[in-house]
C-alpha angles and dihedrals in degrees: 000000000000132000138239124194124212131187135191133171124176146109106334095216090059087074087076089074096097094172088069094041100052122068113240123246113272092265095044132097107273092197102101094047097041095043096045119096089207119114114253122253091242116048093222090060090072082084089068093057119096112282092244087072089068107104094193141334107224119206095223144020088253091057090047089053090050089053091049089050092051093050091046093050092047091054097039097090089058099047110137093214108024093169092056090047091050089058088061095037134192092264094060091043091053093045092053093043092051092052092046096048093045087055092049096254120139119242127212127175121195123185132175116237131198118279095037094292127139133203127207126188117183135183111196125195112227135196094041116020116188095221105042142015094233119155118247108266095208122093 
């Protein structure tokens, strides 16, 4: 197993556009899903996005947790509800993410930001993925 990290920040209401967030059936036009910057509905479907959407491919769970920490810290000043987020805390998020990734389970964090924006950070297990038989997007 190896890991790929994906990141998106944008207008939170745009996530309602399910046509751009769900991969098409095999005989359908992949354009809207592939061209859309929106995060997919299922975390594993990040693997279907073009490889240039991969932010990084960490060599270990520890490195993936470092990446999640960096993304969290970068977004933290813009959290819409910092007090609510503090009740969860970065430590608990990292503990849960470490357990999940070690077990081969994808991790995706989504947090509302001020101004109606939303941030998503995802670490996806690849080759194999527990939820889908997607090919690895990396060369």
